[in-house]
C-alpha positions, 0 to 999 in steps of 0.5 A: 500500500502506497500513495502520492498526494499533494501536501495541501490536499493531505492537510485538508483531511488531517487538520480535521482528523487530528482535532477529532482523534482522542489522545486521552482515551484509554483506547490507543487506536482512537488517537490514530487516523486511518489511511485507506486506499479507495481505488486508484485515485482516492484516499480515505482519511478517517478519524473517530472518538466514538462520538464524532466521526470523520471520513474525508475523500482526498485525491491521490495516486495509489498503488496496491490496496489496504490501509494503515493507522498512524498517530493523528497529531504526529502525522499532521505535524510532520506533513505540515512541516514537510518541504515541497508540494508532493508527499509519498507514503508507503506501508512497510513491514510490521505496520511502519509507515515511510513518509517522504517529501524531497530529501526528507524521510520519516518512519512512523510506528503504525497499527493495523487498519483492521483494528480501527473502530467501525464508523457510522455508515452514511452511504444509505442516509439521505442528505438534503442541501441546506445553506452552510452559512446559516448553519455556521451562523446559528452555531456561532450565536449559541455555542458560547452559552453551552454548559461545560459542567459534565455532570449536567450532560443534558446542557453540554450541547445545543438543542436543534429543532427543525420543521423542514423550513425553519430551524431553531437552536437553543443553549443554556448553562443555567446562568444564561440562555441564547435562542436563534430562529432562521429560515432553513429550507430543506432542513430536517423535519423533526418531531422533537428537538435533538441535542448536538454536543459541543465537540460535534458543533465545533467540528461542524464549524471546522468542516464548513470553513470556506463553504460559501454555498450549500452543505448536506445535512440529515438527522437519523437518530442517534446521529447527525450527518453532515457533508461539506468540502468532500468530508463526511461527518457523523455526530452522535447526539446527546440522549437526554431531555433538554430543559423547557427553555420557553419557561426561562424567557420572560413573556412580559416586560416592564422596562425597555431600553434601546442603547448603542451596542458598541457603547454598552459593550465597551462600558461593560468590558471596562467595568468588568476590569474592576469586578470583585470575586462576585463578578457583578456589575451594577446597571442602573436604568435612569430616565434617558441613560444607563449608569454602569458601575462596579467596585473592588475593595482591593482596587477601586471603583468605576462608573460610566454613563451612556445614553439610552432610550428608556421606556419604564421606571428607574431600576438597578440590577446586577449582572455578570458582565461576561455573560452580557458581553458574550451576547453583544459580541454575537450581534451585528446591529448598531442598536440593541434592545434590553428588556427588563422587569424587576431587579431580580428578573432575567434580562433579555437582550435582542438586536433592534433589527432581528426579532429572531435572536435573543439572549437571556441573562440571570440577575445577580444580587447587588 
C-alpha cells in the first residue's frame, strides 16, 4: 500500500482528523487516523472518538490496496512541516509507515487498519442541501452559552429543532440562555428537538470553513450527518431531555431600553476590569441613560454613563458582565434592545433589527 498526494490536499483531511482523534482515551487506536486506499485515485482519511466521526475523500495516486493507522497529531505535524508540494507514503513491514517529501524521510510506528473502530455508515442516509452559512451562523450565536459542567450532560450541547423550513437552536448553562430562529429550507423535519454536543458543533464549524454555498445535512437518530468540502461527518447526539427553555424567557416586560451596542459593550468590558470575586456589575436604568458601575475593595471603583432610550421606571440590577458581553459580541446591529422587569428578573437582550435572536441573562444580587 502506497500513495502520492499533494501536501495541501493531505492537510485538508488531517487538520480535521487530528482535532477529532482522542489522545486521552484509554483506547490507543482512537488517537490514530486511518489511511485507506479507495481505488486508484482516492484516499480515505478517517478519524473517530466514538462520538464524532470523520471520513474525508482526498485525491491521490495509489498503488496496491489496504490501509494503515498512524498517530493523528504526529502525522499532521510532520506533513505540515514537510518541504515541497508532493508527499509519498508507503506501508512497510510490521505496520511502519515511510513518509517522504524531497530529501526528507520519516518512519512512523503504525497499527493495523483492521483494528480501527467501525464508523457510522452514511452511504444509505439521505442528505438534503441546506445553506452552510446559516448553519455556521446559528452555531456561532449559541455555542458560547453551552454548559461545560459534565455532570449536567443534558446542557453540554445545543438543542436543534427543525420543521423542514425553519430551524431553531437553543443553549443554556443555567446562568444564561441564547435562542436563534432562521429560515432553513430543506432542513430536517423533526418531531422533537435533538441535542448536538459541543465537540460535534465545533467540528461542524471546522468542516464548513470556506463553504460559501450549500452543505448536506440529515438527522437519523442517534446521529447527525453532515457533508461539506468532500468530508463526511457523523455526530452522535446527546440522549437526554433538554430543559423547557420557553419557561426561562420572560413573556412580559416592564422596562425597555434601546442603547448603542458598541457603547454598552465597551462600558461593560471596562467595568468588568474592576469586578470583585462576585463578578457583578451594577446597571442602573435612569430616565434617558444607563449608569454602569462596579467596585473592588482591593482596587477601586468605576462608573460610566451612556445614553439610552428608556421606556419604564428607574431600576438597578446586577449582572455578570461576561455573560452580557458574550451576547453583544454575537450581534451585528448598531442598536440593541434590553428588556427588563424587576431587579431580580432575567434580562433579555435582542438586536433592534432581528426579532429572531435573543439572549437571556440571570440577575445577580447587588
